[in-house]
Steps between C-alpha positions, in 0.01 A plus 500: 500500500733207431769566242685235281740496211272279291127433500321243284121487454402142442681172582515327165803561272563823677654305775791392268605876477443546882746220567756658273450817706563315822828349349601850442461581866176695471205504739189354318117541567269260337123574483256217435123487546468134453699173524864534410624405166262699271238387240702227338565302812165562672230551240657431156759293329622277782158371615349477158796308345508260800128429456537482124758227518235276671280557195792396287534178684118420468515591124794265455312212646191578313697480169644163581292305279652684193825315592328169542499518879195446707483744784251710663450771773274344767519761762624861556550671828430847358480664842821334609681618187396859554575483891843374418585777267353758725694390800828478299444865380430617844809341636706672234342841588570439871865398421557838327333686801728309736808597300414867491421494888834343575700751289628804694498710180148418385198669669160353392188739515174319473212697326435713192741761405373843383731781385504815708760669293778407250679247711281471820221250549250436764365151593128460522347183646698200629733483802675824415192722431601871517869460479688728259824389327727699289807384304771632265401252233152355452410214272136440403432135433144477604368282229150465361164341594217339298292742291125484573314612180234750505205265421137553583426291819865403586474659851199260581676176392728269702795489248839363526841644387803296454584559864199323622484235221851378611360420836165324406488179685222360286484475122213717363237300302451774243762775473465799279830692445501859362829576318702348236851548622756270672315497836182390332694249295685352790217492760255369239730206430545433873135485599385316179758239553369435856132487376361854452277570208683816393370782274732791393386840377764719335485822315771431249451270180737241657634405842856616605482824308845607608651211312593472144168472310566165337583346843193665661276371224639142530454523882141617464423205260634247762303678783178504293516117511497491887300811603181697430692788334354846421769708337414833367264571761499769783311432830236783549307377809510231762238397760479217763208285616443181659556326174849649477671784305384625167735699280374693203740581214483689177718502189815702534579752362151630500566726196617310196804602308447695185357276238421219736160385593371602843330267756167580636383440866357157411870379484529527889578182678414391864739274683425340833700336764527441880829715529622802334878568456609834390837493303479828323839640567695665777496871628814660670487581872596860442152634591549380861852663525406869456792527243387851405636622843839378407497648148498149345326510159288211366369407164123492403474150654673607825823325431803686637696710239876422503790593282725227330684459821180454709511832673156652562419878459585549862860557614644203676200288430518183283237230388510150365273201434143476414428849635719636221293303232769412257452128531285350777708199549713396810813431297473850365469650843817314610672632184403853584611448868843402375511811280379738769752351750775584244377839429443605851844390614704601194614840384408429130151350457407257225163487334291188560540253219157360389655337192387144579227484779326158451144414612346163566143371548478185705182386346435184295647542240773710637600826322818703511674753307747788482544794278279645237180365353427468131225759519743749670747454212227536226364818665848646503549398128811313612673256268512161664493131430331225698489123543285247680606153614259258663562280805374193320771521236779428752571163656425590846190706411360209317570263790310729716219533251545873557307771310639847467760691314783751531486820290813703442519870371822624370621795312662465149846476650411229735450698820245340729197731533275261684399141571167357617427143607187313570526144625644290781789661702469828305615684819817313503567487123483881469805543727742399224377786286512748796865408553581553138333835480634631833842347541599359155515664164133528482494337151377152381860385496496467883242237482573344154868429604440378858504121517161386614451156681324250272214411542407763757221743476719809442553374132171665438647845570827417311317397192258798508814710475673285239211452257399687187367845600216673316535877469212729599350235725244299317259270688669212660314260288717637198831488687777254394559260770 
């Protein structure tokens, strides 16, 4: 058995902590079953956002006539686009592997880790099959994988997950997407822009159900103009024939709420396509780790249970990232990695601060947000005020012919509770609010009193925070602008 000071399972954000351990003079083992760099680099945010930028370029050209410019897209080398991104990702993964190989304090073990006891793992498969490793400190950062829903006929259908979809070298003629979250939104936008006839089937009443409802509803309205949209439907069966893939869906939830009218079986819909993309969520990889042997407790979904410092229920074992399930976002995993590094190598640990973890959806329109949603505040009977300001009411937004709005939620003392944006550059515009909540006073003053460049797009954020707020959060059509 090989022994180390520090062992990390997974080579995504966990590597950041491993590098701190190395700088502390510790011997470090890294276990990884796939390419180095984790989900984000190899199967997630990096390849998807690189591909999505190509869609943004196409969309910009196709909108040129709105600005009295005659331009058109005459040819697209789709396979070349995908090949270039795939090669760039592979080079980055290889670079990480080369860096570990050249480090005398890092030891890379290739294969799948399975716990034998509290801080001992055995490698199965891969180049190091059968090797056992023990460490004084263990970090579980093994991530998640696509969820495959339990649907009749699914095992007999050639479906795609986001992993395979990001490497398709041909655009599907007809693509059916099951799921209504950010992966469905982003990949639906990508393939539709390059010529797919896209249908989306989602269980919730609107797309992006994790966003503020007002934003989600506005997003769904925009997508209904582009796609065949079936929101409020649950897929119950799929089958495949020479004519393609057929998806049967029924109204969801099947049982109506008290006082509501129910739907009978005649309300079922059938959606057909050439390819099927499952974008129904993620599941943690704890089921492959044999975490019970280590005494690591998990929740009902299989995510690792941790305390406020990210310690697991096993002595000397920590966890971070998607496998913890707090926020399945790369920037949150990086944030947790900094916290774990501080807490492992410091006498007095500090709780992880989740005050202002932002999210962004790189679709069209873009969506981004941070903090509480209006529904959460209403459910909690919290007192709050809200304001909405539209892109088109700023000089830059009007010049861009931009649709969308910024929605602000504050308490009655002016503390920022949340902010949600739909429109161009939402992923960048939200950052000002994150900084105010995380590093500033956390009040509207941080944004109101900062000088904003005129006529730049961030004025839409400034004006959302400076306008007349409505208490209780009425519909945005009633807000003072």
